C-alpha distance (Angstrom), angle and dihedral (degrees) to the residues before:
residue distance angle dihedral
M1 . . .
S2 3.75 . .
G3 3.76 126.7 .
V4 3.83 87.4 -122.5
R5 3.79 106.8 100.5
H6 3.77 110.9 -131.4
N7 3.76 128.3 -167.1
L8 3.79 89.9 -139.6
L9 3.80 99.0 73.7
P10 3.81 103.3 112.4
V11 3.79 94.6 -141.8
V12 3.81 93.8 51.6
D13 3.80 104.6 37.4
R14 3.78 99.6 160.8
E15 3.81 92.5 -177.2
A16 3.79 89.0 67.2
L17 3.78 94.1 51.8
S18 3.75 126.8 97.2
K19 3.76 121.3 -127.1
P20 3.81 113.7 -69.8
L21 3.77 122.6 -106.8
R22 3.77 117.6 -95.6
G23 3.77 132.2 -150.3
P24 3.80 132.0 35.7
G25 3.82 93.5 -41.5
R26 3.78 94.2 64.4
F27 3.81 96.6 79.3
F28 3.80 91.4 47.1
W29 3.79 95.2 51.3
N30 3.80 92.3 41.7
T31 3.80 88.8 55.2
V32 3.81 95.0 45.0
I33 3.79 96.3 47.6
H34 3.78 94.5 42.1
T35 3.80 90.3 49.1
G36 3.79 86.0 54.8
R37 3.81 89.4 55.5
V38 3.78 91.0 53.1
L39 3.81 90.7 48.4
L40 3.81 89.7 51.5
L41 3.80 90.5 56.8
V42 3.82 92.1 44.2
L43 3.80 90.4 52.6
L44 3.79 90.0 48.2
I45 3.81 89.9 53.0
F46 3.80 88.9 50.0
L47 3.82 91.3 53.7
I48 3.81 91.8 48.6
R49 3.81 90.6 49.9
S50 3.81 92.9 47.3
Q51 3.79 91.7 49.6
A52 3.80 90.5 49.5
E53 3.81 89.7 52.8
Q54 3.80 90.5 51.3
I55 3.79 91.4 50.3
K56 3.79 89.5 48.9
S57 3.81 91.3 50.4
R58 3.80 91.3 52.5
A59 3.79 90.6 48.9
Q60 3.80 90.3 52.7
A61 3.79 90.5 53.8
K62 3.81 93.5 54.1
D63 3.77 123.8 95.0
L64 3.80 103.1 -93.2
T65 3.80 93.5 -171.4
A66 3.81 92.4 67.4
R67 3.81 91.0 47.3
Y68 3.81 95.7 47.7
L69 3.81 99.1 40.9
P70 3.86 95.1 81.1
V71 3.82 88.6 51.3
V72 3.80 91.2 51.3
Q73 3.82 92.6 46.9
K74 3.81 90.1 59.0
F75 3.81 87.4 69.9
W76 3.82 101.4 24.2
P77 3.83 107.2 35.2
E78 3.80 89.7 178.1
A79 3.82 90.9 65.0
R80 3.79 114.0 116.8
R81 3.78 104.2 168.3
L82 3.77 139.8 19.1
V83 3.79 113.7 -155.7
P84 3.81 136.7 166.8
R85 3.77 110.4 -92.8
G86 3.80 94.7 -115.9
Q87 3.80 90.7 58.9
A88 3.80 94.1 40.6
E89 3.79 92.4 63.0
Q90 3.78 88.8 60.9
I91 3.82 94.8 44.8
S92 3.80 102.8 40.4
D93 3.80 117.7 88.2
G94 3.77 113.2 -114.7
G95 3.78 94.5 4.2
L96 3.78 128.0 -87.1
P97 3.79 124.1 -68.1
R98 3.81 113.1 -110.8
S99 3.77 128.1 -150.2
N100 3.78 125.2 -130.6
S101 3.80 90.4 -110.1
Q102 3.78 118.5 85.9
K103 3.80 88.6 -166.2
F104 3.79 91.4 58.6
D105 3.80 93.6 44.5
Q106 3.79 90.6 55.3
L107 3.80 91.7 43.6
V108 3.80 92.8 66.9
D109 3.81 114.6 99.8
F110 3.81 99.9 174.6
V111 3.78 137.2 19.4
V112 3.80 119.7 -143.2
L113 3.79 112.8 -138.4
G114 3.77 126.0 -164.8
A115 3.77 131.8 -166.9
Q116 3.80 114.3 -30.5
S117 3.83 89.0 15.9
T118 3.79 93.9 -76.4
P119 3.83 114.1 156.5
V120 3.80 115.8 -107.0
G121 3.80 99.5 176.7
Y122 3.78 146.2 -55.4
V123 3.80 133.6 -87.8
T124 3.80 130.3 -151.7
Q125 3.79 124.7 -168.9
T126 3.80 121.1 -158.7
T127 3.80 96.2 -144.1
P128 3.03 131.5 127.2
A129 3.82 90.7 23.1
S130 3.82 90.0 53.8
D131 3.81 96.5 47.2
R132 3.81 92.9 92.9
F133 3.81 93.7 55.9
L134 3.79 111.6 84.0
G135 3.77 127.5 -168.6
F136 3.78 118.4 -164.2
S137 3.80 94.7 -37.5
G138 3.82 110.4 -11.0
P139 3.83 150.1 -1.4
T140 3.80 127.7 -76.1
N141 3.80 129.2 -141.6
L142 3.81 112.4 -143.4
L143 3.80 123.1 -160.7
M144 3.80 115.8 -152.2
G145 3.79 120.8 -167.0
W146 3.81 120.3 -151.0
D147 3.79 124.1 -166.0
I148 3.79 122.9 -132.6
E149 3.81 90.2 -88.7
G150 3.80 91.4 57.6
K151 3.81 97.8 -106.7
V152 3.79 125.6 130.5
A153 3.79 111.2 -96.6
W154 3.79 98.6 174.1
A155 3.80 145.5 -22.5
E156 3.79 126.6 -145.2
I157 3.79 137.7 174.8
A158 3.80 106.0 -111.9
A159 3.80 98.0 -177.6
S160 3.78 137.6 -13.2
R161 3.77 137.6 -174.3
D162 3.79 90.1 -165.6
T163 3.79 124.6 106.8
R164 3.79 110.4 -59.5
D165 3.81 96.1 -134.3
H166 3.81 93.3 53.3
V167 3.80 92.4 48.9
E168 3.80 91.6 48.6
L169 3.80 90.3 50.3
I170 3.82 90.4 56.1
V171 3.80 91.8 47.9
R172 3.81 91.7 49.2
D173 3.79 91.5 48.6
G174 3.80 91.7 58.6
K175 3.80 94.9 -178.6
F176 3.80 94.2 83.2
L177 3.80 93.4 59.0
A178 3.81 92.1 40.6
Q179 3.81 96.9 53.1
W180 3.83 92.5 96.4
N181 3.81 97.8 46.6
G182 3.80 113.6 129.5
K183 3.80 94.1 13.3
G184 3.79 123.8 120.8
F185 3.79 126.6 -124.6
Q186 3.80 94.6 -99.7
T187 3.81 93.5 51.1
V188 3.79 94.1 47.0
S189 3.81 93.6 46.6
E190 3.82 90.9 51.1
D191 3.81 96.5 43.4
I192 3.80 94.6 48.0
V193 3.82 91.5 63.4
D194 3.82 90.6 73.5
Q195 3.79 97.7 55.9
S196 3.79 93.3 171.4
A197 3.81 88.0 66.1
M198 3.80 92.0 53.1
R199 3.78 121.2 95.7
H200 3.82 115.6 -95.3
V201 3.79 131.2 -169.3
A202 3.80 113.8 -120.3
G203 3.79 109.1 -121.0
A204 3.81 94.2 24.8
T205 3.79 100.9 60.1
L206 3.81 96.8 134.6
T207 3.79 92.8 49.9
C208 3.81 91.8 47.8
L209 3.78 91.1 48.4
A210 3.81 91.9 51.1
I211 3.82 90.8 50.7
L212 3.81 91.6 49.9
Q213 3.80 92.5 47.5
G214 3.79 91.1 49.0
L215 3.79 92.2 49.1
E216 3.80 91.4 49.3
A217 3.80 90.6 50.3
R218 3.80 90.2 50.6
L219 3.81 96.2 46.5
N220 3.78 102.9 34.7
S221 3.77 116.7 12.0
Q222 3.78 92.6 61.9
Q223 3.81 93.8 45.8
V224 3.80 110.6 -177.2
V225 3.80 98.1 1.2
A226 3.76 127.1 87.4
A227 3.78 124.8 -125.9
R228 3.78 91.8 -120.1
P229 3.80 137.0 66.1
A230 3.80 115.0 -79.3
D231 3.81 112.8 -88.6
S232 3.79 122.7 -115.5
T233 3.79 121.7 -160.4
R234 3.82 90.8 -154.3
F235 3.82 96.7 42.8
P236 3.83 107.2 31.2
L237 3.82 94.8 157.7
A238 3.78 114.7 104.6
V239 3.78 125.3 -117.8
T240 3.81 111.7 -93.1
I241 3.78 129.5 -142.1
E242 3.82 88.0 -117.4
D243 3.82 89.3 60.4
V244 3.79 91.7 48.6
Q245 3.81 92.9 49.0
K246 3.80 90.3 58.3
L247 3.81 87.7 64.6
F248 3.81 97.3 31.9
P249 3.85 108.8 27.0
Q250 3.82 91.8 -171.0
A251 3.81 93.1 54.3
S252 3.80 115.5 129.7
R253 3.81 100.5 170.0
F254 3.77 142.7 -7.8
E255 3.77 135.8 -156.6
P256 3.82 138.6 -178.3
H257 3.78 115.3 -79.0
A258 3.81 114.1 -104.4
E259 3.81 95.5 -124.9
T260 3.81 107.3 33.0
S261 3.78 133.6 33.7
L262 3.81 90.9 -147.4
L263 3.80 95.2 70.3
L264 3.79 133.0 65.8
D265 3.81 119.7 -157.9
V266 3.81 113.6 -136.9
F267 3.81 121.3 -150.6
A268 3.79 135.9 -170.5
A269 3.80 122.8 -131.3
D270 3.81 90.7 -94.2
G271 3.82 91.7 56.2
R272 3.81 94.5 -103.1
R273 3.82 113.3 143.3
L274 3.79 108.9 -122.0
G275 3.79 97.0 -174.1
Q276 3.79 139.9 -80.2
I277 3.78 139.4 -79.7
F278 3.79 133.6 -154.1
R279 3.79 133.7 -170.6
T280 3.78 126.0 -128.3
V281 3.80 88.1 -137.7
P282 3.00 136.9 117.0
A283 3.84 85.9 23.4
A284 3.82 90.2 58.0
D285 3.82 97.6 39.5
Q286 3.81 92.1 109.2
L287 3.82 97.5 43.8
I288 3.80 106.6 102.3
G289 3.80 125.3 -162.9
Y290 3.79 117.0 -174.2
Q291 3.80 94.8 -40.0
G292 3.81 110.0 -6.6
P293 3.82 150.3 -22.2
T294 3.80 126.6 -58.9
E295 3.79 130.0 -143.9
V296 3.80 118.3 -134.8
L297 3.81 129.2 -172.4
V298 3.80 116.2 -149.4
S299 3.80 126.2 -162.2
L300 3.80 119.9 -136.4
L301 3.80 113.2 -161.0
P302 3.84 124.6 -142.2
D303 3.82 90.9 -106.4
G304 3.82 90.6 61.8
H305 3.80 96.6 -105.6
L306 3.78 124.6 121.0
G307 3.79 119.3 -110.0
Q308 3.76 132.8 -169.7
L309 3.78 124.0 -29.7
L310 3.79 130.2 -137.9
V311 3.79 122.6 -146.9
G312 3.79 105.3 -139.1
R313 3.79 133.5 175.2
S314 3.78 118.5 -8.9
F315 3.80 142.8 -175.1
D316 3.79 89.8 -157.2
N317 3.79 127.7 100.6
E318 3.81 104.6 -63.8
P319 3.83 97.4 -140.1
Y320 3.81 89.5 56.3
V321 3.80 92.8 45.0
G322 3.80 88.4 49.4
Y323 3.79 90.9 55.0
V324 3.80 89.5 54.6
R325 3.82 92.9 47.0
D326 3.79 91.8 52.0
D327 3.80 95.3 47.7
A328 3.82 109.4 102.7
W329 3.81 92.4 -165.1
F330 3.79 93.1 55.6
A331 3.82 91.9 49.5
E332 3.82 88.3 63.1
L333 3.80 95.3 39.4
I334 3.81 94.7 121.5
K335 3.80 99.4 26.0
G336 3.81 112.1 139.3
K337 3.80 95.5 16.9
T338 3.81 125.0 114.1
V339 3.79 126.8 -127.3
K340 3.79 91.3 -115.4
G341 3.78 92.9 46.1
L342 3.79 92.4 50.5
A343 3.81 91.4 46.3
E344 3.80 91.1 54.6
T345 3.81 92.1 51.5
T346 3.81 121.3 93.2
F347 3.78 121.2 -143.4
E348 3.80 90.5 -114.5
E349 3.82 91.7 51.8
W350 3.78 90.6 47.9
G351 3.79 91.8 54.5
V352 3.81 98.8 -158.6
E353 3.79 107.2 -177.7
G354 3.77 94.0 -171.1
V355 3.77 136.2 -132.7
S356 3.77 116.7 -53.5
G357 3.79 109.8 -102.2
A358 3.83 92.7 14.1
T359 3.79 103.2 55.3
M360 3.81 98.0 141.6
T361 3.81 93.9 44.4
S362 3.81 94.0 48.1
Q363 3.81 94.0 44.7
T364 3.82 90.6 49.3
I365 3.80 89.5 51.6
A366 3.82 88.8 50.7
R367 3.81 90.3 52.3
G368 3.80 88.0 50.6
L369 3.79 89.9 53.6
L370 3.80 89.7 54.2
A371 3.82 92.0 48.1
A372 3.81 92.4 49.7
A373 3.82 91.7 46.4
I374 3.81 90.9 51.8
E375 3.82 91.9 50.2
L376 3.80 93.3 45.9
S377 3.82 92.6 45.8
K378 3.82 91.4 52.3
E379 3.79 92.7 50.0
M380 3.80 92.5 47.2
E381 3.81 90.3 51.0
A382 3.82 90.5 48.4
Q383 3.79 90.2 52.6
Q384 3.81 90.5 52.1
K385 3.80 91.8 50.8
Q386 3.83 93.8 44.8
P387 3.80 106.4 37.7
S388 3.75 119.3 -164.6
I389 3.77 123.6 -99.3
D390 3.80 89.2 -100.0
S391 3.80 92.5 58.4
K392 3.80 93.1 42.1
N393 3.75 89.7 56.8
Q394 3.78 93.5 49.9
A395 3.79 116.1 102.9
T396 3.76 131.7 -170.0
G397 3.76 124.6 -119.1
I398 3.77 131.4 16.4
F399 3.81 93.3 -73.9
G400 3.78 91.6 51.1
L401 3.79 89.4 51.0
I402 3.80 91.3 50.9
K403 3.80 90.3 52.9
T404 3.80 91.0 57.4
I405 3.81 93.3 56.1
N406 3.79 116.1 102.8
W407 3.79 98.4 -136.9
S408 3.80 92.4 -174.7
S409 3.80 92.9 60.1
P410 3.83 111.1 119.2
R411 3.79 89.0 -151.8
L412 3.81 90.9 57.9
W413 3.79 92.1 53.2
Q414 3.81 91.6 46.1
Q415 3.80 91.8 53.4
T416 3.80 90.9 45.2
L417 3.81 92.5 52.0
T418 3.80 90.7 47.5
A419 3.80 90.0 52.3
L420 3.82 89.8 50.0
V421 3.81 90.8 51.9
V422 3.81 88.9 51.1
I423 3.81 91.0 51.1
L424 3.81 90.9 47.8
A425 3.81 91.4 50.1
C426 3.80 90.7 50.3
L427 3.79 90.2 49.5
V428 3.80 91.4 51.8
G429 3.80 95.1 41.4
L430 3.80 95.5 48.9
T431 3.81 99.5 43.0
H432 3.78 139.7 52.4
L433 3.82 88.3 -89.8
R434 3.80 89.2 87.6
G435 3.80 87.2 72.5
N436 3.81 92.2 58.7
L437 3.81 107.4 95.2
W438 3.80 95.3 -156.2
V439 3.80 93.5 49.1
R440 3.79 91.0 47.7
R441 3.82 93.1 48.0
G442 3.80 91.7 47.9
L443 3.79 91.4 51.5
Q444 3.80 91.2 47.4
L445 3.81 91.5 53.0
L446 3.81 90.0 49.1
V447 3.80 92.4 48.7
L448 3.80 94.5 46.7
G449 3.80 95.6 42.5
Y450 3.80 102.0 38.2
L451 3.80 106.4 26.3
G452 3.79 94.9 31.9
V453 3.80 114.2 31.9
M454 3.82 100.1 22.8
N455 3.80 102.4 37.3
G456 3.80 107.3 13.3
E457 3.81 89.6 -140.1
L458 3.79 107.2 161.5
L459 3.78 130.3 140.5
S460 3.79 115.4 -115.0
L461 3.79 144.4 164.6
A462 3.81 89.1 -104.5
M463 3.79 91.0 58.5
F464 3.81 96.0 44.5
S465 3.81 91.4 45.6
G466 3.80 91.3 50.5
W467 3.79 91.6 49.7
A468 3.80 90.8 48.3
Q469 3.80 90.4 52.1
S470 3.79 100.9 40.5
G471 3.80 108.4 15.9
I472 3.80 133.8 -104.6
P473 3.84 118.2 -56.4
W474 3.80 95.8 -130.5
N475 3.80 93.7 168.2
S476 3.80 99.4 51.9
A477 3.81 111.9 24.3
G478 3.78 105.2 51.9
G479 3.79 93.5 142.0
L480 3.80 94.9 52.4
I481 3.80 90.3 44.3
A482 3.81 91.3 53.5
M483 3.79 89.3 48.3
S484 3.81 91.3 48.9
I485 3.80 92.7 50.0
A486 3.79 90.6 52.8
A487 3.80 91.6 45.0
V488 3.81 94.7 50.9
A489 3.81 103.4 31.5
L490 3.80 101.9 44.4
P491 3.83 95.9 57.1
L492 3.81 87.2 54.1
V493 3.80 100.8 44.8
A494 3.81 104.8 21.7
R495 3.80 98.9 30.9
T496 3.78 92.5 -130.3
N497 3.79 131.9 109.0
V498 3.80 99.0 -136.9
Y499 3.80 95.1 168.3
C500 3.79 95.8 57.8
S501 3.79 94.6 41.4
H502 3.81 100.9 39.8
L503 3.83 113.4 9.1
C504 3.80 107.3 44.2
P505 3.84 113.7 93.6
H506 3.81 91.1 -158.7
G507 3.79 89.2 52.7
V508 3.81 90.5 50.6
L509 3.81 91.6 57.8
Q510 3.80 91.1 49.1
Q511 3.80 91.9 49.0
W512 3.80 89.4 54.4
M513 3.81 90.5 49.6
A514 3.80 92.0 47.6
G515 3.81 89.7 56.3
H516 3.82 92.8 54.5
R517 3.79 116.8 94.6
H518 3.80 114.1 -130.3
W519 3.80 140.5 119.5
R520 3.79 115.9 -59.9
P521 3.81 127.9 179.6
K522 3.79 121.0 -119.6
L523 3.77 109.1 -123.3
P524 3.82 117.2 -134.4
A525 3.79 116.0 -125.2
S526 3.81 90.7 -113.0
V527 3.82 91.2 56.9
V528 3.79 91.2 47.8
S529 3.80 89.8 51.8
V530 3.80 91.0 53.9
L531 3.81 93.5 45.2
K532 3.79 90.4 52.2
L533 3.82 88.5 64.2
V534 3.81 93.2 61.7
I535 3.81 97.4 79.4
P536 3.84 95.6 47.5
A537 3.81 89.0 48.7
L538 3.81 91.5 51.0
L539 3.80 91.4 48.3
L540 3.81 91.4 52.1
V541 3.80 91.6 48.7
A542 3.81 90.0 48.7
L543 3.80 90.1 50.1
C544 3.80 92.1 52.4
G545 3.79 89.6 48.4
S546 3.80 91.6 49.6
M547 3.81 90.7 50.1
G548 3.80 91.3 52.4
V549 3.80 95.0 -113.5
L550 3.80 95.5 113.8
S551 3.78 121.8 44.2
I552 3.78 95.7 -137.5
S553 3.78 135.9 131.6
L554 3.79 107.7 -126.5
V555 3.81 91.4 -147.4
D556 3.81 85.9 74.7
L557 3.80 90.9 64.9
E558 3.80 96.1 62.6
P559 3.82 136.5 37.2
F560 3.80 97.0 -130.1
D561 3.80 97.7 97.0
A562 3.81 87.2 64.2
Y563 3.81 88.1 76.4
S564 3.81 87.1 65.9
W565 3.78 82.5 67.4
R566 3.80 95.7 174.0
A567 3.79 91.2 59.9
A568 3.81 101.5 28.2
G569 3.79 117.9 127.6
W570 3.77 123.1 -139.8
I571 3.82 94.6 -105.4
T572 3.80 95.7 57.2
T573 3.81 90.1 42.0
V574 3.81 91.2 54.4
L575 3.81 89.5 47.4
A576 3.80 91.2 51.8
I577 3.79 94.4 50.3
G578 3.80 93.8 40.2
S579 3.81 94.0 49.1
L580 3.80 91.0 51.6
V581 3.81 91.6 49.2
I582 3.80 89.8 51.9
S583 3.80 91.0 47.2
W584 3.81 89.4 54.3
F585 3.79 89.1 65.5
I586 3.83 99.2 28.4
P587 3.83 112.0 45.6
M588 3.80 109.5 -118.8
G589 3.81 86.0 -8.9
Y590 3.78 97.7 161.9
C591 3.80 93.6 44.4
R592 3.79 91.1 50.5
F593 3.78 101.4 41.1
G594 3.80 110.5 15.1
C595 3.81 114.5 30.9
P596 3.83 113.5 96.8
T597 3.81 93.3 174.7
G598 3.79 92.4 54.7
S599 3.79 91.4 46.1
L600 3.81 91.2 53.3
L601 3.79 90.5 52.2
E602 3.79 90.8 46.9
Y603 3.80 89.0 50.2
L604 3.80 88.1 59.3
R605 3.81 93.2 51.9
R606 3.78 116.0 107.0
H607 3.79 117.4 -136.4
A608 3.78 140.6 158.3
R609 3.81 92.5 -76.8
S610 3.80 97.4 46.4
G611 3.79 89.1 113.5
Q612 3.82 91.0 64.3
I613 3.79 126.6 82.7
Q614 3.81 110.1 -103.5
P615 3.81 133.4 -162.2
G616 3.79 87.7 -111.4
D617 3.81 89.3 62.3
F618 3.80 90.7 61.7
L619 3.79 89.8 48.7
A620 3.81 91.5 49.8
M621 3.80 91.2 49.6
A622 3.80 90.6 48.0
C623 3.81 90.5 51.9
L624 3.80 90.5 49.1
I625 3.81 92.7 50.1
I626 3.80 92.0 46.5
A627 3.81 92.4 48.5
G628 3.80 91.7 48.5
G629 3.79 91.1 47.1
L630 3.80 92.8 49.2
M631 3.78 91.1 49.3
L632 3.81 92.3 48.4
W633 3.80 91.0 46.7
D634 3.79 89.5 51.1
V635 3.82 91.7 51.8
V636 3.81 99.5 41.4
G637 3.78 97.7 31.5
P638 3.79 129.5 -147.4
């Protein structure tokens, strides 16, 4: 990761390259071929993201109650079952006690039942509201247990795609997760707004911040709506992805809408939102055809118009329901209408004659569509009149934006200082200042002391993989984002790898060692050839981990997490010490033979031979083929 350009980096082995093109065509071909390299990496990121979405969709389809019950039993040993609240009211003897707060009642996702189906407490999960808040490399789902009186009994991390060492540090600390114990819903929802006043765990600030933001979104931003589809006593079964795909064939996953429990957002495999769906139940639970009610799923297109409908489960006479399902005209009964327009229409004005042979069933379904549209329209209007806390805090214009900034936030100042260090490093690396020994030494001390020891802010495969899977945490990792922009953009436009040469604390230590005169062994060519295979092997392992094939924490592949010394695990600590020992005897040894992150950045750097095929191109193509094969294997199956 040094600014010194070595011939031993496996992705830029200049000895294996042919002579560069000469003449006016060289710049053109350099640009074309290097653009192809960038597109290869972009496509690889797309495959990693798509695979992560598929894994997330499968996780959503699993029975969460079985997964969460062992977590609940750690705090409530008497717990026997964990069921969705809508089902618990039917199972529990004598009904469930309700609080005086409608907000709290709708906040509950699961009810914990003990022996004889007696309620023990309630459980709330922060997902999917917390999915958009990323820590160092991914979101975290927090479970919060409430006792019968509506006070917090415990909080526990149910699942996290963030860095393992940071999550373990929070769990070991204990006090962070216990800071809400004994507090009621109203107190917690008010306190969580000022996240700077909340307890954080030193060394895991980004992960703590993501958890707090997710909890605030779950408690406050959704106000009086739950983060789950509305419950129906007649149709308690959840909507399945197979149902959704009948309305949106490209659908890969779906999740509750952030502002109303009546809508489900539908997404394609690439994360693109295809539209929304809503159910006519529970609004139509009491509308009886010949023998009972019928559930209908309705598609809502991105332009706000209604699409096709799907007749689902029914208590009515099946032959009649079958007639309605098979009728192409009825499937497009509401196509082109809006929710508000349908809600303002009476059944008489609509004039639905029904399906031949199933008149009563089809007309009852139509009445259910009107009832559901009225309920959804009212809730959408209520949301517009009472905007969430997020929208209340939004201001227009640059001055309004400035007013919303919490200038006393320590995190804000930390990110600002990190960005200033990045700017300073770019200034030194891109000008004649890099030749001034005192300037270079001062910058190195700043990078090692501030970015390394104090903040532990280093780029890594774990971070880039997490961002590829879950998105970039724009609201909480400004410093790392600024560093990443400099690391990726400058090799492309300025032909220099400023991050490796001026911003990496681990590279700084190796540069100091390289400048010290002492005995060093001369490596035989055969040893060098073997060492040059280490980085490609690490990149392939990281790819398999990112695609979900290997259950491995990517922080264990590099030494950089050791600079977050409060959270560092023993593997990354050993790697950090071992890599420095090797670099004492082999100048820039880790940068040359062991750093996959640095090699990726060097692969992006343009140079005079960018128009020639490089060994790194074959590695990139191999990674792309492997990722595509793994994704196809996951879809088709063995």
